[in-house]
C-alpha positions as CSV (number, residue, x, y, z in Angstrom):
1,M,110.7,116.9,135.4
2,A,107.6,117.4,133.2
3,N,109.8,118.2,130.3
4,A,111.7,114.8,130.7
5,M,108.3,113.0,130.8
6,A,107.2,114.7,127.6
7,L,110.4,113.6,125.9
8,R,110.0,110.0,127.0
9,S,106.4,109.8,125.7
10,A,107.2,111.5,122.3
11,P,107.4,108.9,119.5
12,T,110.9,108.1,118.2
13,P,111.4,108.9,114.5
14,F,110.9,105.8,112.3
15,S,113.9,104.8,110.2
16,V,113.0,104.2,106.6
17,D,115.2,101.7,104.7
18,L,114.1,101.1,101.1
19,G,117.3,99.3,100.0
20,P,119.4,100.2,97.1
21,I,117.7,103.5,96.0
22,P,118.3,107.0,97.2
23,T,115.6,107.9,99.7
24,K,114.7,111.3,101.1
25,V,112.5,111.3,104.3
26,E,110.8,114.4,105.5
27,P,111.3,114.9,109.2
28,E,107.5,115.3,109.7
29,A,106.9,112.0,107.8
30,E,109.3,110.2,110.2
31,Q,107.4,111.5,113.1
32,L,104.0,110.5,111.7
33,L,105.3,107.0,110.9
34,A,106.3,106.7,114.5
35,R,102.7,107.2,115.5
36,L,101.4,104.4,113.3
37,P,101.5,100.7,114.4
38,G,105.2,99.8,114.2
39,K,104.6,96.1,113.2
40,A,102.4,97.3,110.4
41,V,104.8,100.0,109.0
42,T,107.7,97.5,109.3
43,A,105.7,94.9,107.3
44,L,104.7,97.3,104.6
45,L,108.1,98.9,104.2
46,A,109.7,95.4,104.0
47,A,107.3,94.5,101.2
48,V,108.1,97.7,99.4
49,R,111.9,97.2,99.9
50,D,111.7,93.6,98.6
51,W,109.6,94.7,95.6
52,I,112.1,97.6,94.8
53,S,115.0,95.1,94.7
54,S,113.5,93.5,91.7
55,Q,112.4,96.7,90.0
56,P,115.3,98.5,88.1
57,A,112.8,101.1,86.9
58,V,112.4,102.5,90.5
59,T,115.1,105.2,90.6
60,R,114.5,106.9,94.0
61,A,112.0,107.5,96.8
62,R,110.6,110.3,98.8
63,V,108.6,109.8,102.0
64,V,106.4,112.8,102.5
65,T,103.3,114.0,104.3
66,I,100.1,114.8,102.5
67,R,97.4,117.0,104.0
68,E,93.8,117.0,102.9
69,P,92.9,120.6,102.0
70,E,89.3,120.2,103.0
71,D,90.1,118.4,106.3
72,P,93.0,120.0,108.1
73,K,93.1,117.2,110.7
74,W,93.7,114.5,108.0
75,T,97.4,113.9,107.2
76,E,98.9,110.8,105.5
77,V,102.4,109.6,105.1
78,V,103.1,108.7,101.4
79,V,106.0,106.8,100.1
80,E,106.6,108.2,96.6
81,L,108.5,105.7,94.4
82,H,109.9,107.5,91.4
83,I,110.0,105.3,88.3
84,D,111.5,105.5,84.8
85,A,109.1,103.3,82.9
86,D,106.7,103.4,80.0
87,T,103.0,103.7,80.8
88,G,102.2,100.0,80.1
89,N,105.0,98.8,82.4
90,A,104.2,101.3,85.1
91,L,100.6,100.1,85.3
92,Q,101.7,96.5,85.7
93,M,104.2,97.7,88.3
94,W,101.4,99.3,90.2
95,D,99.3,96.2,90.0
96,D,102.2,94.0,91.3
97,L,103.0,96.4,94.1
98,A,99.3,96.8,95.2
99,G,99.0,93.0,95.4
100,L,102.1,92.8,97.5
101,L,100.9,95.5,99.9
102,N,97.5,93.9,100.2
103,E,99.2,90.6,101.0
104,A,101.4,92.3,103.7
105,K,98.2,93.8,105.2
106,M,96.7,90.3,105.6
107,S,98.9,89.7,108.6
108,L,97.7,92.8,110.4
109,S,95.0,93.1,113.0
110,E,91.8,94.9,111.9
111,K,92.7,98.0,114.0
112,E,96.2,98.0,112.4
113,K,94.7,97.8,108.9
114,Q,92.4,100.8,109.7
115,L,95.2,102.9,111.0
116,I,97.4,102.0,108.1
117,D,94.6,102.7,105.5
118,A,93.9,106.0,107.1
119,G,97.6,107.2,107.4
120,F,99.9,105.4,105.0
121,G,100.1,105.1,101.3
122,V,102.5,104.2,98.5
123,H,102.4,106.0,95.1
124,L,104.4,105.5,91.9
125,V,105.5,108.7,90.4
126,W,107.0,109.2,86.9
127,D,110.4,111.0,87.1
128,E,110.2,114.3,85.3
129,E,112.4,114.8,82.2
130,D,114.2,117.8,83.8
131,G,116.2,115.4,86.0
132,D,114.4,116.5,89.3
133,A,116.8,115.3,92.0
134,G,114.4,115.4,94.9
135,A,116.2,112.6,96.8
136,E,119.3,114.8,96.9
137,D,117.6,118.0,98.2
C-alpha cells in the first residue's frame, strides 16, 4: 500500500512539444520539469514553441539537466535550441527570445518566477560543423 501511495505522489513526466523541430528530452529533465510550476513551464514552452515556428535557423532542441559543480543540490533544466546562424543574427535571435521569455514570465506569480528562475533556462547553441545529431541519439 505504501508503494502505491509513493507512485501517486511522484510527479508525472512533463511532455515537451517544441513544434516542428526534432527534440530530445532527457528522462531526468522530464522529471525535473514536472516538479516546477506547471502553468509556468507551459507558458514558457509555448513562448519558445511560437518563437521557433518563425525561426528557420533553429534546427533542433535538447532538454537537459545541468548541475552546478560547486553546489551539488542545484540542478537546472535547460532547453538547448541548436541554431545554424551567423553570430550577428544569433545575437539578435537571443535578444528576441529573451524578450519573449520575460514577457511570458510577467503573467506568473512571484513564487512561480522564483522557481522558474532557479530551475529553468533556455540557451541558444551553435550547431557544430561535424553534424552532431544529438536529437537523434
